[in-house]
C-alpha positions as CSV (number, residue, x, y, z in Angstrom):
1,M,0.0,0.0,0.0
2,A,2.9,2.3,0.7
3,S,4.1,1.9,-2.8
4,N,0.8,3.3,-4.2
5,S,0.5,6.3,-1.9
6,F,3.1,8.5,-3.6
7,P,1.6,8.3,-7.1
8,N,-1.8,9.0,-5.7
9,C,-0.5,12.0,-3.7
10,F,1.3,13.2,-6.8
11,M,-1.9,13.1,-8.9
12,V,-3.8,15.0,-6.3
13,L,-1.2,17.7,-6.2
14,L,-1.0,17.9,-9.9
15,M,-4.8,18.3,-10.2
16,L,-4.7,21.0,-7.6
17,C,-2.0,22.9,-9.5
18,L,-4.0,22.6,-12.7
19,L,-7.2,23.7,-11.0
20,L,-5.8,26.7,-9.1
21,P,-5.1,28.8,-12.2
22,L,-8.6,27.9,-13.5
23,S,-10.2,28.9,-10.2
24,A,-8.3,32.2,-10.3
25,T,-9.4,32.8,-13.9
26,A,-13.0,31.9,-12.9
27,R,-12.8,34.4,-10.0
28,T,-11.4,37.1,-12.3
29,N,-14.2,36.5,-14.9
30,A,-16.8,36.6,-12.2
31,A,-15.4,39.8,-10.9
32,L,-15.5,41.3,-14.5
33,R,-19.1,40.2,-14.9
34,A,-20.0,41.7,-11.6
35,S,-18.4,45.0,-12.7
36,T,-20.5,45.3,-15.9
37,I,-23.8,43.6,-15.1
38,S,-26.3,45.3,-12.8
39,T,-28.9,43.9,-10.6
40,A,-31.7,45.8,-12.3
41,P,-34.0,43.3,-14.1
42,A,-35.4,45.9,-16.5
43,V,-35.4,49.5,-17.6
44,Y,-38.4,51.7,-18.2
45,I,-37.9,54.8,-20.3
46,L,-40.0,58.0,-20.3
47,G,-39.1,61.2,-22.2
48,D,-38.7,62.9,-25.5
49,S,-36.9,62.4,-28.8
50,I,-33.5,61.9,-27.1
51,A,-34.8,58.5,-26.0
52,D,-37.7,57.7,-28.5
53,V,-37.1,54.4,-30.2
54,G,-40.1,54.4,-32.5
55,N,-43.3,55.5,-30.6
56,N,-43.9,58.3,-32.9
57,N,-43.8,55.9,-35.9
58,H,-47.3,54.9,-34.7
59,L,-48.7,58.4,-34.4
60,L,-50.2,60.8,-36.9
61,T,-47.5,63.5,-36.5
62,Y,-44.8,65.3,-38.4
63,L,-42.4,64.6,-35.5
64,K,-41.0,61.5,-37.1
65,S,-37.6,60.1,-38.0
66,D,-38.5,56.8,-39.6
67,F,-36.7,57.7,-42.9
68,A,-33.2,58.1,-44.2
69,H,-30.6,59.3,-43.3
70,N,-31.6,58.5,-39.7
71,G,-30.3,55.1,-38.7
72,I,-27.5,55.0,-41.2
73,D,-25.2,53.5,-38.6
74,F,-27.9,51.4,-36.8
75,A,-27.9,47.6,-37.3
76,G,-29.1,47.0,-40.8
77,G,-28.6,50.6,-41.8
78,K,-32.3,51.4,-41.6
79,A,-34.3,54.2,-39.8
80,T,-36.1,53.0,-36.8
81,G,-37.7,56.1,-35.4
82,R,-34.6,57.1,-33.5
83,F,-33.4,60.7,-34.0
84,S,-29.9,59.6,-34.5
85,N,-27.5,58.1,-37.0
86,G,-27.4,55.0,-34.8
87,K,-28.2,54.1,-31.2
88,N,-29.6,56.8,-28.8
89,S,-29.3,57.3,-25.0
90,A,-32.1,54.7,-24.3
91,D,-30.1,52.0,-26.1
92,F,-26.9,52.8,-24.3
93,I,-28.5,53.0,-20.9
94,A,-29.9,49.5,-21.4
95,E,-26.6,48.3,-22.7
96,K,-24.8,49.6,-19.7
97,L,-27.3,47.9,-17.4
98,G,-26.9,44.6,-19.3
99,V,-30.5,44.4,-20.3
100,P,-32.1,44.5,-23.8
101,S,-33.0,47.9,-25.1
102,P,-36.8,48.1,-24.4
103,P,-39.2,48.3,-27.3
104,A,-41.4,51.3,-28.1
105,Y,-44.6,50.9,-26.1
106,L,-46.9,51.5,-29.1
107,S,-45.1,48.8,-31.0
108,V,-46.0,46.1,-28.5
109,S,-49.0,47.4,-26.5
110,S,-51.5,45.7,-28.9
111,S,-49.6,42.4,-29.1
112,P,-51.3,39.4,-27.6
113,N,-48.1,38.8,-25.5
114,S,-47.7,42.4,-24.5
115,S,-47.6,41.7,-20.8
116,T,-44.7,39.3,-21.3
117,A,-42.8,42.0,-23.2
118,F,-43.5,44.5,-20.5
119,L,-41.6,42.3,-18.0
120,N,-38.3,43.1,-19.8
121,G,-38.9,46.9,-19.9
122,V,-40.7,49.4,-22.1
123,N,-39.9,52.6,-23.8
124,F,-42.6,55.3,-23.6
125,A,-40.5,58.2,-24.9
126,S,-42.0,60.3,-27.7
127,A,-40.4,62.9,-29.9
128,G,-41.8,66.4,-29.1
129,A,-43.0,65.4,-25.6
130,G,-42.9,67.9,-22.8
131,I,-43.7,68.3,-19.2
132,L,-46.6,70.6,-20.2
133,D,-49.4,69.0,-22.1
134,S,-49.5,72.1,-24.3
135,T,-46.0,71.3,-25.6
136,H,-46.5,69.9,-29.2
137,N,-50.1,69.1,-28.1
138,G,-51.6,66.4,-30.3
139,E,-48.3,65.6,-32.0
140,C,-46.8,63.3,-29.4
141,L,-47.2,61.3,-26.2
142,S,-47.0,63.9,-23.5
143,L,-45.3,62.9,-20.2
144,N,-48.7,62.7,-18.6
145,K,-49.8,60.3,-21.3
146,Q,-46.7,58.2,-20.9
147,I,-47.3,57.9,-17.2
148,S,-50.8,56.7,-17.9
149,Y,-49.4,54.1,-20.2
150,L,-46.9,53.1,-17.4
151,S,-49.8,52.6,-15.1
152,I,-51.5,50.3,-17.7
153,T,-48.2,48.5,-18.1
154,Y,-48.0,47.9,-14.3
155,A,-51.6,46.6,-14.2
156,A,-50.9,44.1,-17.0
157,I,-47.7,42.9,-15.3
158,A,-49.5,42.5,-12.0
159,Q,-52.3,40.5,-13.7
160,Q,-49.7,38.1,-15.2
161,I,-47.3,37.6,-12.3
162,G,-49.2,38.8,-9.2
163,E,-49.2,42.1,-7.3
164,E,-46.4,41.3,-5.0
165,Q,-44.0,40.1,-7.8
166,A,-45.0,43.2,-9.9
167,Q,-44.1,45.5,-7.0
168,Q,-40.7,43.8,-6.6
169,L,-40.0,44.0,-10.3
170,F,-40.7,47.8,-10.4
171,A,-38.9,48.4,-7.2
172,K,-35.7,46.8,-8.6
173,S,-36.0,48.2,-12.1
174,I,-34.5,51.4,-13.4
175,F,-36.8,54.2,-14.5
176,A,-34.9,56.6,-16.8
177,I,-36.5,60.0,-17.6
178,T,-35.3,62.6,-20.0
179,I,-37.7,65.5,-20.4
180,G,-37.9,69.3,-20.5
181,S,-36.0,70.3,-23.6
182,N,-39.1,70.9,-25.7
183,D,-40.7,73.0,-23.1
184,V,-37.6,75.2,-23.0
185,F,-37.4,75.4,-26.8
186,A,-41.0,76.5,-26.9
187,Y,-40.3,79.2,-24.4
188,V,-37.2,80.4,-26.3
189,K,-39.2,80.4,-29.6
190,S,-41.9,82.6,-28.0
191,K,-39.1,84.9,-26.7
192,G,-40.6,84.6,-23.2
193,S,-43.5,86.7,-24.1
194,N,-45.7,85.4,-21.3
195,S,-43.3,84.8,-18.5
196,T,-39.8,85.2,-17.1
197,P,-37.4,82.2,-17.2
198,Q,-37.9,81.8,-13.4
199,Q,-41.7,81.7,-13.9
200,L,-41.4,79.1,-16.6
201,V,-39.1,76.9,-14.6
202,A,-41.4,77.2,-11.5
203,S,-44.4,76.1,-13.7
204,L,-42.4,73.1,-15.1
205,I,-41.2,72.0,-11.7
206,S,-44.8,72.3,-10.2
207,N,-46.0,69.9,-13.0
208,L,-43.0,67.7,-12.8
209,Q,-43.4,67.2,-9.1
210,G,-46.8,65.7,-9.5
211,Q,-45.6,63.6,-12.5
212,L,-42.6,62.1,-10.6
213,K,-44.9,61.4,-7.6
214,G,-47.2,59.6,-10.0
215,I,-44.3,57.5,-11.3
216,Y,-43.3,56.7,-7.7
217,N,-46.8,55.8,-6.7
218,I,-47.0,53.3,-9.6
219,G,-43.9,51.6,-8.1
220,A,-40.7,53.2,-9.3
221,R,-38.0,53.3,-6.6
222,R,-34.8,53.8,-8.7
223,I,-35.1,56.9,-10.8
224,V,-32.6,58.3,-13.2
225,F,-33.3,61.8,-14.4
226,I,-31.2,63.0,-17.4
227,G,-31.2,66.8,-17.4
228,V,-31.6,69.0,-20.5
229,G,-28.4,69.8,-22.4
230,P,-27.0,73.2,-23.3
231,L,-29.8,73.9,-25.7
232,G,-28.4,77.2,-26.8
233,C,-25.4,75.4,-28.3
234,T,-27.4,73.2,-30.6
235,P,-27.0,73.9,-34.3
236,S,-30.6,75.2,-34.5
237,Q,-29.8,77.9,-32.0
238,R,-26.3,78.7,-33.2
239,R,-27.5,79.4,-36.8
240,K,-29.5,82.3,-35.5
241,S,-26.3,84.1,-34.6
242,D,-24.0,85.7,-37.2
243,A,-21.0,84.6,-35.0
244,E,-22.5,81.0,-34.7
245,S,-22.3,81.4,-31.0
246,C,-24.4,79.7,-28.3
247,D,-27.7,81.3,-27.3
248,D,-27.3,82.5,-23.8
249,V,-31.0,82.7,-23.0
250,A,-31.6,79.1,-23.9
251,N,-28.6,77.9,-22.0
252,S,-29.5,79.9,-18.9
253,V,-33.1,78.5,-18.9
254,A,-31.7,75.0,-19.3
255,D,-29.4,75.6,-16.3
256,L,-32.2,77.0,-14.1
257,F,-34.3,73.9,-15.0
258,N,-31.5,71.5,-14.2
259,Q,-30.9,73.1,-10.8
260,A,-34.6,73.0,-10.0
261,V,-34.9,69.3,-11.0
262,A,-31.9,68.4,-8.8
263,S,-33.5,70.1,-5.8
264,L,-36.9,68.5,-6.5
265,L,-35.3,65.0,-6.5
266,Q,-33.5,65.7,-3.3
267,E,-36.7,66.8,-1.7
268,M,-38.5,63.7,-2.9
269,K,-35.7,61.5,-1.5
270,S,-36.1,63.2,1.9
271,Q,-39.8,62.4,1.9
272,N,-39.5,58.9,0.6
273,S,-36.6,56.9,2.2
274,D,-37.2,53.9,-0.1
275,M,-36.5,56.0,-3.2
276,N,-33.1,56.5,-4.7
277,Y,-32.0,58.5,-7.7
278,S,-29.3,59.6,-10.1
279,F,-29.4,63.1,-11.6
280,Y,-27.3,63.7,-14.7
281,N,-26.4,67.3,-15.5
282,T,-26.3,67.0,-19.3
283,S,-25.8,70.7,-19.8
284,L,-22.5,70.7,-17.8
285,A,-21.2,67.5,-19.3
286,L,-22.0,68.3,-22.9
287,L,-20.5,71.8,-22.6
288,E,-17.2,70.2,-21.5
289,I,-17.3,68.2,-24.7
290,I,-18.1,71.2,-26.8
291,Q,-15.4,73.3,-25.2
292,R,-12.7,70.6,-25.4
293,P,-13.9,68.4,-28.3
294,S,-10.5,66.9,-29.2
295,N,-10.4,65.3,-25.7
296,Y,-13.4,63.2,-26.8
297,G,-12.5,62.5,-30.4
298,F,-14.6,65.3,-31.9
299,S,-13.7,68.0,-34.4
300,E,-17.1,69.5,-35.3
301,V,-19.2,71.0,-32.5
302,K,-21.3,73.7,-34.3
303,A,-22.7,72.1,-37.4
304,A,-25.1,69.2,-37.6
305,C,-24.0,66.2,-39.5
306,C,-27.3,65.8,-41.4
307,G,-29.4,68.7,-42.7
308,L,-29.5,71.6,-45.0
309,G,-28.6,75.3,-44.9
310,E,-26.3,77.2,-42.5
311,L,-24.6,74.7,-40.1
312,N,-26.8,72.0,-41.7
313,A,-29.4,73.3,-39.3
314,K,-32.0,75.3,-41.4
315,V,-33.8,72.1,-42.4
316,A,-34.0,68.9,-40.4
317,C,-32.4,65.6,-41.5
318,T,-34.5,64.3,-44.3
319,P,-33.8,61.9,-47.3
320,I,-32.9,65.0,-49.4
321,S,-30.5,66.3,-46.8
322,S,-26.7,66.1,-47.1
323,Y,-24.9,64.2,-44.4
324,C,-21.3,64.0,-43.2
325,S,-19.1,61.0,-44.1
326,N,-17.6,60.8,-40.6
327,R,-20.3,60.7,-38.0
328,R,-17.8,60.0,-35.2
329,N,-16.3,63.4,-35.3
330,H,-19.6,65.4,-35.0
331,V,-21.2,66.2,-31.7
332,F,-24.6,66.7,-33.3
333,W,-26.4,64.5,-35.7
334,D,-29.2,66.9,-36.8
335,F,-30.1,70.4,-35.7
336,V,-30.8,69.4,-32.1
337,H,-30.0,65.8,-31.5
338,P,-26.6,64.2,-30.6
339,T,-24.8,61.7,-32.7
340,E,-24.5,58.1,-31.6
341,A,-20.9,58.9,-30.6
342,T,-22.0,61.6,-28.3
343,A,-24.9,59.6,-26.8
344,R,-22.4,56.8,-26.0
345,I,-20.0,59.1,-24.1
346,I,-22.9,60.6,-22.1
347,A,-24.2,57.2,-21.2
348,A,-20.8,56.0,-20.1
349,D,-20.4,59.1,-17.9
350,L,-23.9,58.6,-16.4
351,F,-23.0,55.0,-15.6
352,D,-19.6,55.5,-14.0
353,G,-19.2,59.2,-13.6
354,S,-19.3,61.4,-10.5
355,S,-20.3,64.8,-9.2
356,P,-20.8,67.4,-10.6
357,H,-21.9,65.5,-13.7
358,V,-23.9,62.8,-11.9
359,F,-25.1,62.7,-8.3
360,P,-25.8,61.6,-5.6
361,L,-25.2,58.2,-7.2
362,N,-24.1,57.2,-10.7
363,L,-26.2,54.6,-12.5
364,R,-23.9,51.7,-11.7
365,Q,-24.3,52.5,-8.0
366,L,-28.0,53.0,-8.2
367,S,-28.6,49.8,-10.0
368,A,-26.5,47.8,-7.5
369,L,-28.6,48.9,-4.5
């Protein structure tokens, strides 16, 4: 028996030596997976054209993008209803969370299996939408309408999997909201004839407070709010200036709005201990890109890639528009919307960035709670 013990011990030691590197590799791979995959089971999107993935395709509206040259860099090279050359912020948020990009609500709501689709997340965003119902009234799904559809979605899910499981699903999911730009644009277009910037923002926040409370009451507990960008620096506003400079009024209103939203979310958190949130200051983050474009791989910050006229911003991106050959070096795709490249950078910053861009939690931290 003694003569057989050494070979047996040797084989055990050999196997341990072979397994140890594999175990270390497995641990490393597990750590990498943990660093990129969140605990959020789904993402629900509400907002405007920054996040619309095709809801307006199903509406009788002129606010559409389901035609060339939109989608030129999307899978298959076809327009989907996204106001982008490729993916938009909703796609990248889902990608960062490790979940499928949710479908447009109006594309699945009438499906026999809609409640099953709802379990994996839904996108309610609609181009032209605003906080105020009067913003592009009749041309889009207002934020209030989107919230009503969210309520319908929750009811369908609860009917399928039960109330308790539906509550747990919503409590763990991410609710991403991007809204306000169209309300500000409408104010700038009217030249503030009826109110001051402070009065406008006060009105928007008063409405938004009730809307966010409605989303919370439906079951949302992890909320991401993506603030409006530096709207005065979009090609549509720059072309109004002989010097092609940013419009200070539009930028100042955007800043006021972002500050007010951040305060509103903080107040909501103080009143609802089970709610957590991320606020992303798009205006601040995008201005840094515009002011130091080479640091982010851009060379064109004023002109749109796709359009016609001065700065390619007199006419929106249409099949008869010209478009740039290199979409990667443009910050803006059309007269107001970012390119896929810009949306990717913003989403990455939202996911892993820090204050003053994103606070009090970034999206990775929020989704891991």
